[in-house]
N, C-alpha and C positions, 0 to 999 in steps of 0.2 A: 612337772614335765610338760613341755609345750606340745601341742597337737601339731604334728608334722604336716598335716593336710591344710593347715591355715597359713597363708602367706604372712611373713613378718613385715612385708612392705608397708601396709597401712599404719601399723604401730610405729615403725621406724620413721616414716615420713612425718607423722604427727609429732613425734619426739624431737626430731631435728628442727621442725618449723617452730615449735614452742621454745626450744633452746635459743633460737634466733630472736624470739620475742615479736614475731610478726603474725598477722592474721592469715587465714586461708586466702582471703581476697587479695591481700598485699602480695603474697607469694605468687599467686596466679598472675597478677598484673606484672610483677617483676619478670615473670617468665614469658610475657608477651600475650597473655590471654586477654580477651575483651573484658573490660571492667564489669559489664553486666552479667557475665557468666563465670568469671574467675572463681568466685567463692563456691559456687555449685560444683564446678569441675574439680576443684581441690577437695571438696567434701566427699565427692564420689571416690576419689583416690584414697582418701583417708578412711573411708568406710569399707573399702575393698569391693565396691560395686563395679568399678572399672580399674583396669591396670594401665598405667601409662606405657607408651612405646619407649624404646631405648633412648631415642633422642630427647624426649621429654624427661625421662628419668635422669639422664646425664645433665640436662639443664637444671633440674631440681637439685641434684647433688652439688653441682657447681655453685648454685645460688645459696645453698644451705651450708656449704663448706664441709661436706662429707664425701667419701668415695662412693661410687655407685654400689659397690658390694655391701656397703653398710646397710642398705635397704633389705638385704637378704640374710642378715645375721639372725640366727634363731635365738641366741642368748645375749644377755646384756654384756657379759664379759667379752664375748667375741666382738660385739659392736664397739665397745670401748677400745679393745686392742687394735682393731682395724683402723679406727680414727687416729690412734697414736702412731701406728705404723705409717699411715698416710702422711703424717707430718715430718717423718724422718727423711734425712737425705739418703741417697743411694749408698754412700759410704757407711752411714750408720746402720742401714739395713744389712749390708754385707757383714759387718761386725756381729750384728745380732744373729744372723743366719749361721755364722761360724760358731758362735757360742751355743746356740740351740742345738746345732748338729753335734757338737762335742758332748753336750749334756745328754742328748738322746742316745748316743753310742756308748756312753759310760754306764747308762742305766740298764743296758742289755747284757 
C-alpha cells in the first residue's frame, strides 16, 4: 500500500522521462531551461525536493506525451488507464462511459 502523504509526482515524472529515453538534462532543455541548470532542476523535481508549477507540469506532460493527471496517479494501474483514456477520441470515451455506467448499475 502506498503512503498517501508522499506525492506520486516524482516517481511518475521519472517513469515518463525514462519511457521516452531521455536524460534529465535533455528534458529540461526541451522545456526551455538553461542547459547549465536543466539537469539539476529536473533532478530536484524527480527527488521531490521541489514541485513544478502548473505551467511547467503541463509543459512536462506535453513533452512526455502523458496527461497532467498522470503525475498524480497513486497506482500503476490508474496511471496506465489514464494514459490509455487520454489517447481515446471523445466518441470512444462516450462509449466507454456508457459501458461502465451500465456495468456499475447492474452490479448494484
